[in-house]
PQR file of N, CA, C, O and H, with PARSE charges and radii, in Angstrom:
ATOM      1  N   MET A   1      -5.028   7.652   1.339 -0.4000 1.5000
ATOM      2  CA  MET A   1      -6.014   6.702   0.854 -0.0000 2.0000
ATOM      3  C   MET A   1      -7.361   6.975   1.516  0.5500 1.7000
ATOM      4  O   MET A   1      -7.448   7.645   2.546 -0.5500 1.4000
ATOM      5  N   THR A   2      -8.375   6.452   0.911 -0.4000 1.5000
ATOM      6  CA  THR A   2      -9.714   6.618   1.457 -0.0000 2.0000
ATOM      7  C   THR A   2      -9.996   5.531   2.477  0.5500 1.7000
ATOM      8  O   THR A   2      -9.284   4.530   2.560 -0.5500 1.4000
ATOM      9  H   THR A   2      -8.305   5.908   0.075  0.4000 1.0000
ATOM     10  N   LYS A   3     -11.032   5.746   3.238 -0.4000 1.5000
ATOM     11  CA  LYS A   3     -11.408   4.743   4.238 -0.0000 2.0000
ATOM     12  C   LYS A   3     -11.818   3.429   3.589  0.5500 1.7000
ATOM     13  O   LYS A   3     -11.651   2.367   4.188 -0.5500 1.4000
ATOM     14  H   LYS A   3     -11.610   6.559   3.171  0.4000 1.0000
ATOM     15  N   SER A   4     -12.361   3.489   2.349 -0.4000 1.5000
ATOM     16  CA  SER A   4     -12.788   2.263   1.684 -0.0000 2.0000
ATOM     17  C   SER A   4     -11.599   1.443   1.176  0.5500 1.7000
ATOM     18  O   SER A   4     -11.740   0.256   0.879 -0.5500 1.4000
ATOM     19  H   SER A   4     -12.497   4.352   1.863  0.4000 1.0000
ATOM     20  N   ASN A   5     -10.442   2.073   1.081 -0.4000 1.5000
ATOM     21  CA  ASN A   5      -9.252   1.373   0.613 -0.0000 2.0000
ATOM     22  C   ASN A   5      -8.021   1.869   1.384  0.5500 1.7000
ATOM     23  O   ASN A   5      -7.159   2.541   0.819 -0.5500 1.4000
ATOM     24  H   ASN A   5     -10.327   3.037   1.322  0.4000 1.0000
ATOM     25  N   PRO A   6      -7.949   1.530   2.677 -0.5600 1.5000
ATOM     26  CA  PRO A   6      -6.838   2.037   3.496  0.2800 2.0000
ATOM     27  C   PRO A   6      -5.502   1.421   3.101  0.5500 1.7000
ATOM     28  O   PRO A   6      -5.440   0.301   2.594 -0.5500 1.4000
ATOM     29  N   THR A   7      -4.443   2.170   3.342 -0.4000 1.5000
ATOM     30  CA  THR A   7      -3.097   1.682   3.084 -0.0000 2.0000
ATOM     31  C   THR A   7      -2.719   0.655   4.149  0.5500 1.7000
ATOM     32  O   THR A   7      -3.406   0.503   5.159 -0.5500 1.4000
ATOM     33  H   THR A   7      -4.493   3.080   3.753  0.4000 1.0000
ATOM     34  N   ILE A   8      -1.627  -0.037   3.905 -0.4000 1.5000
ATOM     35  CA  ILE A   8      -1.130  -0.988   4.900 -0.0000 2.0000
ATOM     36  C   ILE A   8      -0.805  -0.249   6.198  0.5500 1.7000
ATOM     37  O   ILE A   8      -1.112  -0.730   7.289 -0.5500 1.4000
ATOM     38  H   ILE A   8      -1.069   0.086   3.084  0.4000 1.0000
ATOM     39  N   GLN A   9      -0.185   0.919   6.069 -0.4000 1.5000
ATOM     40  CA  GLN A   9       0.163   1.696   7.260 -0.0000 2.0000
ATOM     41  C   GLN A   9      -1.078   2.069   8.053  0.5500 1.7000
ATOM     42  O   GLN A   9      -1.070   1.992   9.282 -0.5500 1.4000
ATOM     43  H   GLN A   9       0.064   1.309   5.183  0.4000 1.0000
ATOM     44  N   GLU A  10      -2.139   2.468   7.377 -0.4000 1.5000
ATOM     45  CA  GLU A  10      -3.380   2.811   8.073 -0.0000 2.0000
ATOM     46  C   GLU A  10      -3.971   1.591   8.770  0.5500 1.7000
ATOM     47  O   GLU A  10      -4.495   1.697   9.879 -0.5500 1.4000
ATOM     48  H   GLU A  10      -2.146   2.530   6.379  0.4000 1.0000
ATOM     49  N   LYS A  11      -3.888   0.443   8.124 -0.4000 1.5000
ATOM     50  CA  LYS A  11      -4.386  -0.795   8.734 -0.0000 2.0000
ATOM     51  C   LYS A  11      -3.572  -1.151   9.972  0.5500 1.7000
ATOM     52  O   LYS A  11      -4.129  -1.565  10.989 -0.5500 1.4000
ATOM     53  H   LYS A  11      -3.463   0.357   7.223  0.4000 1.0000
ATOM     54  N   ILE A  12      -2.269  -0.991   9.884 -0.4000 1.5000
ATOM     55  CA  ILE A  12      -1.404  -1.283  11.034 -0.0000 2.0000
ATOM     56  C   ILE A  12      -1.715  -0.340  12.187  0.5500 1.7000
ATOM     57  O   ILE A  12      -1.762  -0.761  13.343 -0.5500 1.4000
ATOM     58  H   ILE A  12      -1.817  -0.655   9.058  0.4000 1.0000
ATOM     59  N   GLU A  13      -1.926   0.936  11.874 -0.4000 1.5000
ATOM     60  CA  GLU A  13      -2.266   1.899  12.921 -0.0000 2.0000
ATOM     61  C   GLU A  13      -3.597   1.547  13.581  0.5500 1.7000
ATOM     62  O   GLU A  13      -3.735   1.651  14.800 -0.5500 1.4000
ATOM     63  H   GLU A  13      -1.887   1.278  10.935  0.4000 1.0000
ATOM     64  N   GLU A  14      -4.563   1.136  12.789 -0.4000 1.5000
ATOM     65  CA  GLU A  14      -5.862   0.729  13.337 -0.0000 2.0000
ATOM     66  C   GLU A  14      -5.714  -0.520  14.206  0.5500 1.7000
ATOM     67  O   GLU A  14      -6.327  -0.622  15.269 -0.5500 1.4000
ATOM     68  H   GLU A  14      -4.452   1.051  11.799  0.4000 1.0000
ATOM     69  N   LEU A  15      -4.899  -1.466  13.746 -0.4000 1.5000
ATOM     70  CA  LEU A  15      -4.649  -2.673  14.530 -0.0000 2.0000
ATOM     71  C   LEU A  15      -3.977  -2.320  15.856  0.5500 1.7000
ATOM     72  O   LEU A  15      -4.326  -2.869  16.901 -0.5500 1.4000
ATOM     73  H   LEU A  15      -4.401  -1.384  12.883  0.4000 1.0000
ATOM     74  N   ASP A  16      -3.014  -1.403  15.808 -0.4000 1.5000
ATOM     75  CA  ASP A  16      -2.361  -0.952  17.042 -0.0000 2.0000
ATOM     76  C   ASP A  16      -3.364  -0.359  18.025  0.5500 1.7000
ATOM     77  O   ASP A  16      -3.282  -0.599  19.229 -0.5500 1.4000
ATOM     78  H   ASP A  16      -2.730  -0.957  14.959  0.4000 1.0000
ATOM     79  N   LYS A  17      -4.314   0.420  17.502 -0.4000 1.5000
ATOM     80  CA  LYS A  17      -5.344   1.013  18.366 -0.0000 2.0000
ATOM     81  C   LYS A  17      -6.213  -0.069  18.997  0.5500 1.7000
ATOM     82  O   LYS A  17      -6.554   0.003  20.178 -0.5500 1.4000
ATOM     83  H   LYS A  17      -4.382   0.616  16.524  0.4000 1.0000
ATOM     84  N   LEU A  18      -6.565  -1.069  18.199 -0.4000 1.5000
ATOM     85  CA  LEU A  18      -7.386  -2.160  18.731 -0.0000 2.0000
ATOM     86  C   LEU A  18      -6.638  -2.928  19.816  0.5500 1.7000
ATOM     87  O   LEU A  18      -7.209  -3.258  20.856 -0.5500 1.4000
ATOM     88  H   LEU A  18      -6.288  -1.128  17.240  0.4000 1.0000
ATOM     89  N   VAL A  19      -5.377  -3.207  19.576 -0.4000 1.5000
ATOM     90  CA  VAL A  19      -4.569  -3.940  20.561 -0.0000 2.0000
ATOM     91  C   VAL A  19      -4.419  -3.107  21.838  0.5500 1.7000
ATOM     92  O   VAL A  19      -4.507  -3.638  22.945 -0.5500 1.4000
ATOM     93  H   VAL A  19      -4.913  -2.939  18.732  0.4000 1.0000
ATOM     94  N   ALA A  20      -4.197  -1.814  21.679 -0.4000 1.5000
ATOM     95  CA  ALA A  20      -4.051  -0.939  22.845 -0.0000 2.0000
ATOM     96  C   ALA A  20      -5.347  -0.875  23.655  0.5500 1.7000
ATOM     97  O   ALA A  20      -5.314  -0.720  24.876 -0.5500 1.4000
ATOM     98  H   ALA A  20      -4.126  -1.382  20.780  0.4000 1.0000
ATOM     99  N   TRP A  21      -6.478  -0.995  22.974 -0.4000 1.5000
ATOM    100  CA  TRP A  21      -7.772  -0.959  23.668 -0.0000 2.0000
ATOM    101  C   TRP A  21      -7.843  -2.050  24.736  0.5500 1.7000
ATOM    102  O   TRP A  21      -8.403  -1.831  25.809 -0.5500 1.4000
ATOM    103  H   TRP A  21      -6.504  -1.121  21.982  0.4000 1.0000
ATOM    104  N   PHE A  22      -7.281  -3.218  24.448 -0.4000 1.5000
ATOM    105  CA  PHE A  22      -7.324  -4.332  25.399 -0.0000 2.0000
ATOM    106  C   PHE A  22      -6.576  -4.013  26.692  0.5500 1.7000
ATOM    107  O   PHE A  22      -6.909  -4.541  27.753 -0.5500 1.4000
ATOM    108  H   PHE A  22      -6.826  -3.397  23.576  0.4000 1.0000
ATOM    109  N   ASP A  23      -5.567  -3.148  26.603 -0.4000 1.5000
ATOM    110  CA  ASP A  23      -4.805  -2.757  27.794 -0.0000 2.0000
ATOM    111  C   ASP A  23      -5.305  -1.454  28.409  0.5500 1.7000
ATOM    112  O   ASP A  23      -4.857  -1.058  29.485 -0.5500 1.4000
ATOM    113  H   ASP A  23      -5.296  -2.719  25.741  0.4000 1.0000
ATOM    114  N   GLY A  24      -6.228  -0.795  27.728 -0.4000 1.5000
ATOM    115  CA  GLY A  24      -6.673   0.528  28.160 -0.0000 2.0000
ATOM    116  C   GLY A  24      -7.766   0.505  29.204  0.5500 1.7000
ATOM    117  O   GLY A  24      -8.283  -0.546  29.584 -0.5500 1.4000
ATOM    118  H   GLY A  24      -6.592  -1.117  26.854  0.4000 1.0000
ATOM    119  N   ASP A  25      -8.098   1.696  29.650 -0.4000 1.5000
ATOM    120  CA  ASP A  25      -9.134   1.874  30.666 -0.0000 2.0000
ATOM    121  C   ASP A  25     -10.536   1.646  30.105  0.5500 1.7000
ATOM    122  O   ASP A  25     -11.470   1.403  30.869 -0.5500 1.4000
ATOM    123  H   ASP A  25      -7.679   2.549  29.340  0.4000 1.0000
ATOM    124  N   ASP A  26     -10.697   1.719  28.783 -0.4000 1.5000
ATOM    125  CA  ASP A  26     -12.007   1.550  28.155 -0.0000 2.0000
ATOM    126  C   ASP A  26     -12.382   0.091  27.945  0.5500 1.7000
ATOM    127  O   ASP A  26     -13.475  -0.204  27.461 -0.5500 1.4000
ATOM    128  H   ASP A  26      -9.938   1.916  28.162  0.4000 1.0000
ATOM    129  N   PHE A  27     -11.497  -0.816  28.300 -0.4000 1.5000
ATOM    130  CA  PHE A  27     -11.761  -2.247  28.083 -0.0000 2.0000
ATOM    131  C   PHE A  27     -13.044  -2.672  28.770  0.5500 1.7000
ATOM    132  O   PHE A  27     -13.267  -2.399  29.949 -0.5500 1.4000
ATOM    133  H   PHE A  27     -10.609  -0.577  28.693  0.4000 1.0000
ATOM    134  N   GLN A  28     -13.889  -3.355  27.988 -0.4000 1.5000
ATOM    135  CA  GLN A  28     -15.107  -3.951  28.530 -0.0000 2.0000
ATOM    136  C   GLN A  28     -15.212  -5.355  27.959  0.5500 1.7000
ATOM    137  O   GLN A  28     -15.159  -5.548  26.744 -0.5500 1.4000
ATOM    138  H   GLN A  28     -13.708  -3.577  27.029  0.4000 1.0000
ATOM    139  N   LEU A  29     -15.358  -6.307  28.821 -0.4000 1.5000
ATOM    140  CA  LEU A  29     -15.395  -7.710  28.413 -0.0000 2.0000
ATOM    141  C   LEU A  29     -16.456  -7.958  27.345  0.5500 1.7000
ATOM    142  O   LEU A  29     -16.248  -8.754  26.429 -0.5500 1.4000
ATOM    143  H   LEU A  29     -15.400  -6.150  29.807  0.4000 1.0000
ATOM    144  N   GLU A  30     -17.583  -7.278  27.465 -0.4000 1.5000
ATOM    145  CA  GLU A  30     -18.678  -7.472  26.512 -0.0000 2.0000
ATOM    146  C   GLU A  30     -18.284  -7.074  25.084  0.5500 1.7000
ATOM    147  O   GLU A  30     -18.830  -7.611  24.120 -0.5500 1.4000
ATOM    148  H   GLU A  30     -17.752  -6.631  28.209  0.4000 1.0000
ATOM    149  N   GLN A  31     -17.353  -6.149  24.945 -0.4000 1.5000
ATOM    150  CA  GLN A  31     -16.909  -5.688  23.635 -0.0000 2.0000
ATOM    151  C   GLN A  31     -15.674  -6.437  23.132  0.5500 1.7000
ATOM    152  O   GLN A  31     -15.290  -6.290  21.972 -0.5500 1.4000
ATOM    153  H   GLN A  31     -16.909  -5.713  25.728  0.4000 1.0000
ATOM    154  N   ALA A  32     -15.073  -7.213  23.972 -0.4000 1.5000
ATOM    155  CA  ALA A  32     -13.798  -7.851  23.639 -0.0000 2.0000
ATOM    156  C   ALA A  32     -13.898  -8.772  22.433  0.5500 1.7000
ATOM    157  O   ALA A  32     -12.997  -8.780  21.594 -0.5500 1.4000
ATOM    158  H   ALA A  32     -15.385  -7.332  24.914  0.4000 1.0000
ATOM    159  N   THR A  33     -14.967  -9.543  22.326 -0.4000 1.5000
ATOM    160  CA  THR A  33     -15.109 -10.477  21.211 -0.0000 2.0000
ATOM    161  C   THR A  33     -15.145  -9.734  19.887  0.5500 1.7000
ATOM    162  O   THR A  33     -14.474 -10.122  18.930 -0.5500 1.4000
ATOM    163  H   THR A  33     -15.699  -9.537  23.008  0.4000 1.0000
ATOM    164  N   GLU A  34     -15.934  -8.661  19.835 -0.4000 1.5000
ATOM    165  CA  GLU A  34     -16.031  -7.885  18.592 -0.0000 2.0000
ATOM    166  C   GLU A  34     -14.695  -7.227  18.248  0.5500 1.7000
ATOM    167  O   GLU A  34     -14.286  -7.235  17.087 -0.5500 1.4000
ATOM    168  H   GLU A  34     -16.479  -8.346  20.612  0.4000 1.0000
ATOM    169  N   LYS A  35     -14.024  -6.667  19.226 -0.4000 1.5000
ATOM    170  CA  LYS A  35     -12.721  -6.040  18.995 -0.0000 2.0000
ATOM    171  C   LYS A  35     -11.703  -7.075  18.527  0.5500 1.7000
ATOM    172  O   LYS A  35     -10.882  -6.795  17.654 -0.5500 1.4000
ATOM    173  H   LYS A  35     -14.356  -6.661  20.169  0.4000 1.0000
ATOM    174  N   LEU A  36     -11.759  -8.262  19.105 -0.4000 1.5000
ATOM    175  CA  LEU A  36     -10.844  -9.325  18.710 -0.0000 2.0000
ATOM    176  C   LEU A  36     -11.101  -9.743  17.260  0.5500 1.7000
ATOM    177  O   LEU A  36     -10.158  -9.978  16.505 -0.5500 1.4000
ATOM    178  H   LEU A  36     -12.426  -8.489  19.815  0.4000 1.0000
ATOM    179  N   LYS A  37     -12.370  -9.836  16.874 -0.4000 1.5000
ATOM    180  CA  LYS A  37     -12.704 -10.166  15.488 -0.0000 2.0000
ATOM    181  C   LYS A  37     -12.201  -9.094  14.531  0.5500 1.7000
ATOM    182  O   LYS A  37     -11.676  -9.405  13.462 -0.5500 1.4000
ATOM    183  H   LYS A  37     -13.136  -9.645  17.488  0.4000 1.0000
ATOM    184  N   GLN A  38     -12.363  -7.828  14.915 -0.4000 1.5000
ATOM    185  CA  GLN A  38     -11.864  -6.732  14.082 -0.0000 2.0000
ATOM    186  C   GLN A  38     -10.347  -6.805  13.943  0.5500 1.7000
ATOM    187  O   GLN A  38      -9.809  -6.618  12.851 -0.5500 1.4000
ATOM    188  H   GLN A  38     -12.789  -7.575  15.784  0.4000 1.0000
ATOM    189  N   ALA A  39      -9.671  -7.073  15.035 -0.4000 1.5000
ATOM    190  CA  ALA A  39      -8.213  -7.167  15.018 -0.0000 2.0000
ATOM    191  C   ALA A  39      -7.748  -8.331  14.141  0.5500 1.7000
ATOM    192  O   ALA A  39      -6.793  -8.196  13.376 -0.5500 1.4000
ATOM    193  H   ALA A  39     -10.108  -7.225  15.922  0.4000 1.0000
ATOM    194  N   ALA A  40      -8.420  -9.458  14.254 -0.4000 1.5000
ATOM    195  CA  ALA A  40      -8.049 -10.627  13.442 -0.0000 2.0000
ATOM    196  C   ALA A  40      -8.264 -10.340  11.960  0.5500 1.7000
ATOM    197  O   ALA A  40      -7.441 -10.717  11.125 -0.5500 1.4000
ATOM    198  H   ALA A  40      -9.196  -9.568  14.876  0.4000 1.0000
ATOM    199  N   LYS A  41      -9.366  -9.674  11.634 -0.4000 1.5000
ATOM    200  CA  LYS A  41      -9.640  -9.326  10.237 -0.0000 2.0000
ATOM    201  C   LYS A  41      -8.558  -8.396   9.696  0.5500 1.7000
ATOM    202  O   LYS A  41      -8.050  -8.604   8.595 -0.5500 1.4000
ATOM    203  H   LYS A  41     -10.035  -9.367  12.312  0.4000 1.0000
ATOM    204  N   LEU A  42      -8.210  -7.378  10.464 -0.4000 1.5000
ATOM    205  CA  LEU A  42      -7.159  -6.456  10.042 -0.0000 2.0000
ATOM    206  C   LEU A  42      -5.823  -7.173   9.878  0.5500 1.7000
ATOM    207  O   LEU A  42      -5.104  -6.939   8.907 -0.5500 1.4000
ATOM    208  H   LEU A  42      -8.623  -7.208  11.359  0.4000 1.0000
ATOM    209  N   ALA A  43      -5.494  -8.041  10.822 -0.4000 1.5000
ATOM    210  CA  ALA A  43      -4.233  -8.785  10.745 -0.0000 2.0000
ATOM    211  C   ALA A  43      -4.190  -9.638   9.485  0.5500 1.7000
ATOM    212  O   ALA A  43      -3.150  -9.725   8.832 -0.5500 1.4000
ATOM    213  H   ALA A  43      -6.078  -8.231  11.611  0.4000 1.0000
ATOM    214  N   ASN A  44      -5.303 -10.265   9.138 -0.4000 1.5000
ATOM    215  CA  ASN A  44      -5.354 -11.073   7.914 -0.0000 2.0000
ATOM    216  C   ASN A  44      -5.202 -10.211   6.673  0.5500 1.7000
ATOM    217  O   ASN A  44      -4.509 -10.592   5.730 -0.5500 1.4000
ATOM    218  H   ASN A  44      -6.148 -10.194   9.668  0.4000 1.0000
ATOM    219  N   GLU A  45      -5.849  -9.045   6.669 -0.4000 1.5000
ATOM    220  CA  GLU A  45      -5.731  -8.132   5.534 -0.0000 2.0000
ATOM    221  C   GLU A  45      -4.291  -7.642   5.376  0.5500 1.7000
ATOM    222  O   GLU A  45      -3.767  -7.578   4.265 -0.5500 1.4000
ATOM    223  H   GLU A  45      -6.413  -8.735   7.435  0.4000 1.0000
ATOM    224  N   ILE A  46      -3.665  -7.301   6.491 -0.4000 1.5000
ATOM    225  CA  ILE A  46      -2.276  -6.833   6.464 -0.0000 2.0000
ATOM    226  C   ILE A  46      -1.369  -7.937   5.934  0.5500 1.7000
ATOM    227  O   ILE A  46      -0.503  -7.687   5.096 -0.5500 1.4000
ATOM    228  H   ILE A  46      -4.091  -7.353   7.394  0.4000 1.0000
ATOM    229  N   GLU A  47      -1.568  -9.144   6.421 -0.4000 1.5000
ATOM    230  CA  GLU A  47      -0.762 -10.283   5.967 -0.0000 2.0000
ATOM    231  C   GLU A  47      -0.934 -10.494   4.459  0.5500 1.7000
ATOM    232  O   GLU A  47       0.043 -10.738   3.751 -0.5500 1.4000
ATOM    233  H   GLU A  47      -2.271  -9.346   7.102  0.4000 1.0000
ATOM    234  N   LYS A  48      -2.157 -10.402   3.976 -0.4000 1.5000
ATOM    235  CA  LYS A  48      -2.425 -10.563   2.545 -0.0000 2.0000
ATOM    236  C   LYS A  48      -1.747  -9.454   1.741  0.5500 1.7000
ATOM    237  O   LYS A  48      -1.109  -9.721   0.723 -0.5500 1.4000
ATOM    238  H   LYS A  48      -2.951 -10.205   4.552  0.4000 1.0000
ATOM    239  N   ASP A  49      -1.887  -8.214   2.200 -0.4000 1.5000
ATOM    240  CA  ASP A  49      -1.264  -7.083   1.510 -0.0000 2.0000
ATOM    241  C   ASP A  49       0.251  -7.239   1.454  0.5500 1.7000
ATOM    242  O   ASP A  49       0.865  -7.008   0.412 -0.5500 1.4000
ATOM    243  H   ASP A  49      -2.405  -7.997   3.028  0.4000 1.0000
ATOM    244  N   LEU A  50       0.851  -7.630   2.570 -0.4000 1.5000
ATOM    245  CA  LEU A  50       2.300  -7.810   2.606 -0.0000 2.0000
ATOM    246  C   LEU A  50       2.747  -8.960   1.712  0.5500 1.7000
ATOM    247  O   LEU A  50       3.812  -8.890   1.099 -0.5500 1.4000
ATOM    248  H   LEU A  50       0.352  -7.818   3.416  0.4000 1.0000
ATOM    249  N   SER A  51       1.956  -9.998   1.636 -0.4000 1.5000
ATOM    250  CA  SER A  51       2.265 -11.126   0.761 -0.0000 2.0000
ATOM    251  C   SER A  51       2.243 -10.680  -0.705  0.5500 1.7000
ATOM    252  O   SER A  51       3.098 -11.076  -1.496 -0.5500 1.4000
ATOM    253  H   SER A  51       1.091 -10.055   2.134  0.4000 1.0000
ATOM    254  N   GLU A  52       1.259  -9.856  -1.053 -0.4000 1.5000
ATOM    255  CA  GLU A  52       1.175  -9.343  -2.418 -0.0000 2.0000
ATOM    256  C   GLU A  52       2.389  -8.481  -2.752  0.5500 1.7000
ATOM    257  O   GLU A  52       2.946  -8.573  -3.846 -0.5500 1.4000
ATOM    258  H   GLU A  52       0.564  -9.534  -0.410  0.4000 1.0000
ATOM    259  N   ILE A  53       2.789  -7.645  -1.801 -0.4000 1.5000
ATOM    260  CA  ILE A  53       3.972  -6.811  -2.018 -0.0000 2.0000
ATOM    261  C   ILE A  53       5.208  -7.686  -2.167  0.5500 1.7000
ATOM    262  O   ILE A  53       6.053  -7.431  -3.024 -0.5500 1.4000
ATOM    263  H   ILE A  53       2.336  -7.570  -0.913  0.4000 1.0000
ATOM    264  N   SER A  54       5.313  -8.706  -1.343 -0.4000 1.5000
ATOM    265  CA  SER A  54       6.442  -9.626  -1.424 -0.0000 2.0000
ATOM    266  C   SER A  54       6.495 -10.299  -2.790  0.5500 1.7000
ATOM    267  O   SER A  54       7.565 -10.435  -3.382 -0.5500 1.4000
ATOM    268  H   SER A  54       4.626  -8.913  -0.646  0.4000 1.0000
ATOM    269  N   ASN A  55       5.340 -10.718  -3.284 -0.4000 1.5000
ATOM    270  CA  ASN A  55       5.287 -11.334  -4.615 -0.0000 2.0000
ATOM    271  C   ASN A  55       5.717 -10.344  -5.690  0.5500 1.7000
ATOM    272  O   ASN A  55       6.438 -10.710  -6.618 -0.5500 1.4000
ATOM    273  H   ASN A  55       4.470 -10.608  -2.803  0.4000 1.0000
ATOM    274  N   ASP A  56       5.280  -9.092  -5.571 -0.4000 1.5000
ATOM    275  CA  ASP A  56       5.674  -8.066  -6.529 -0.0000 2.0000
ATOM    276  C   ASP A  56       7.188  -7.862  -6.510  0.5500 1.7000
ATOM    277  O   ASP A  56       7.818  -7.742  -7.561 -0.5500 1.4000
ATOM    278  H   ASP A  56       4.694  -8.794  -4.817  0.4000 1.0000
ATOM    279  N   VAL A  57       7.762  -7.824  -5.315 -0.4000 1.5000
ATOM    280  CA  VAL A  57       9.210  -7.646  -5.182 -0.0000 2.0000
ATOM    281  C   VAL A  57       9.944  -8.831  -5.825  0.5500 1.7000
ATOM    282  O   VAL A  57      10.943  -8.643  -6.518 -0.5500 1.4000
ATOM    283  H   VAL A  57       7.250  -7.921  -4.461  0.4000 1.0000
ATOM    284  N   GLN A  58       9.451 -10.030  -5.596 -0.4000 1.5000
ATOM    285  CA  GLN A  58      10.071 -11.213  -6.189 -0.0000 2.0000
ATOM    286  C   GLN A  58      10.025 -11.144  -7.713  0.5500 1.7000
ATOM    287  O   GLN A  58      10.991 -11.518  -8.378 -0.5500 1.4000
ATOM    288  H   GLN A  58       8.639 -10.183  -5.033  0.4000 1.0000
ATOM    289  N   GLN A  59       8.919 -10.672  -8.267 -0.4000 1.5000
ATOM    290  CA  GLN A  59       8.793 -10.543  -9.716 -0.0000 2.0000
ATOM    291  C   GLN A  59       9.782  -9.516 -10.257  0.5500 1.7000
ATOM    292  O   GLN A  59      10.387  -9.730 -11.307 -0.5500 1.4000
ATOM    293  H   GLN A  59       8.134 -10.369  -7.727  0.4000 1.0000
ATOM    294  N   VAL A  60       9.947  -8.416  -9.553 -0.4000 1.5000
ATOM    295  CA  VAL A  60      10.910  -7.400  -9.974 -0.0000 2.0000
ATOM    296  C   VAL A  60      12.326  -7.965  -9.910  0.5500 1.7000
ATOM    297  O   VAL A  60      13.125  -7.742 -10.819 -0.5500 1.4000
ATOM    298  H   VAL A  60       9.455  -8.243  -8.700  0.4000 1.0000
ATOM    299  N   LYS A  61      12.639  -8.695  -8.843 -0.4000 1.5000
ATOM    300  CA  LYS A  61      13.966  -9.329  -8.733 -0.0000 2.0000
ATOM    301  C   LYS A  61      14.213 -10.274  -9.894  0.5500 1.7000
ATOM    302  O   LYS A  61      15.294 -10.268 -10.483 -0.5500 1.4000
ATOM    303  H   LYS A  61      11.989  -8.876  -8.104  0.4000 1.0000
ATOM    304  N   LYS A  62      13.222 -11.083 -10.226 -0.4000 1.5000
ATOM    305  CA  LYS A  62      13.361 -12.017 -11.351 -0.0000 2.0000
ATOM    306  C   LYS A  62      13.569 -11.262 -12.651  0.5500 1.7000
ATOM    307  O   LYS A  62      14.364 -11.671 -13.497 -0.5500 1.4000
ATOM    308  H   LYS A  62      12.344 -11.087  -9.748  0.4000 1.0000
ATOM    309  N   SER A  63      12.860 -10.169 -12.803 -0.4000 1.5000
ATOM    310  CA  SER A  63      12.984  -9.364 -14.015 -0.0000 2.0000
ATOM    311  C   SER A  63      14.406  -8.820 -14.146  0.5500 1.7000
ATOM    312  O   SER A  63      14.991  -8.859 -15.229 -0.5500 1.4000
ATOM    313  H   SER A  63      12.214  -9.836 -12.116  0.4000 1.0000
ATOM    314  N   PHE A  64      14.958  -8.315 -13.048 -0.4000 1.5000
ATOM    315  CA  PHE A  64      16.322  -7.805 -13.078 -0.0000 2.0000
ATOM    316  C   PHE A  64      17.328  -8.917 -13.314  0.5500 1.7000
ATOM    317  O   PHE A  64      18.312  -8.725 -14.028 -0.5500 1.4000
ATOM    318  H   PHE A  64      14.484  -8.283 -12.169  0.4000 1.0000
ATOM    319  N   ALA A  65      17.093 -10.061 -12.729 -0.4000 1.5000
ATOM    320  CA  ALA A  65      18.008 -11.191 -12.904 -0.0000 2.0000
ATOM    321  C   ALA A  65      18.003 -11.684 -14.342  0.5500 1.7000
ATOM    322  O   ALA A  65      19.045 -12.077 -14.866 -0.5500 1.4000
ATOM    323  H   ALA A  65      16.294 -10.217 -12.149  0.4000 1.0000
ATOM    324  N   SER A  66      16.845 -11.668 -14.983 -0.4000 1.5000
ATOM    325  CA  SER A  66      16.778 -12.149 -16.356 -0.0000 2.0000
ATOM    326  C   SER A  66      17.327 -11.137 -17.347  0.5500 1.7000
ATOM    327  O   SER A  66      17.619 -11.494 -18.489 -0.5500 1.4000
ATOM    328  H   SER A  66      15.998 -11.349 -14.557  0.4000 1.0000
ATOM    329  N   ASP A  67      17.476  -9.878 -16.938 -0.4000 1.5000
ATOM    330  CA  ASP A  67      18.044  -8.860 -17.812 -0.0000 2.0000
ATOM    331  C   ASP A  67      19.562  -8.950 -17.914  0.5500 1.7000
ATOM    332  O   ASP A  67      20.160  -8.321 -18.787 -0.5500 1.4000
ATOM    333  H   ASP A  67      17.239  -9.587 -16.011  0.4000 1.0000
ATOM    334  N   LYS A  68      20.180  -9.708 -17.050 -0.4000 1.5000
ATOM    335  CA  LYS A  68      21.656  -9.800 -17.035 -0.0000 2.0000
ATOM    336  C   LYS A  68      22.156 -10.748 -18.077  0.5500 1.7000
ATOM    337  O   LYS A  68      23.365 -10.945 -18.203 -0.5500 1.4000
ATOM    338  H   LYS A  68      19.694 -10.218 -16.341  0.4000 1.0000
TER
END
């Protein structure tokens, strides 16, 4: 995928990097607020993407159930 439309996996990897930054040697308190905002945004996007996938799976299940 492109950077303008990253996959869920790419978002998770980016979130992991942000979380690791807080434990890393590069941690700077002055940057923490911005990094936290980025992490929260990514977490919300991931949650939304997973919810959409869950809804799609539920629709497919319903489709299979109604075919019986």
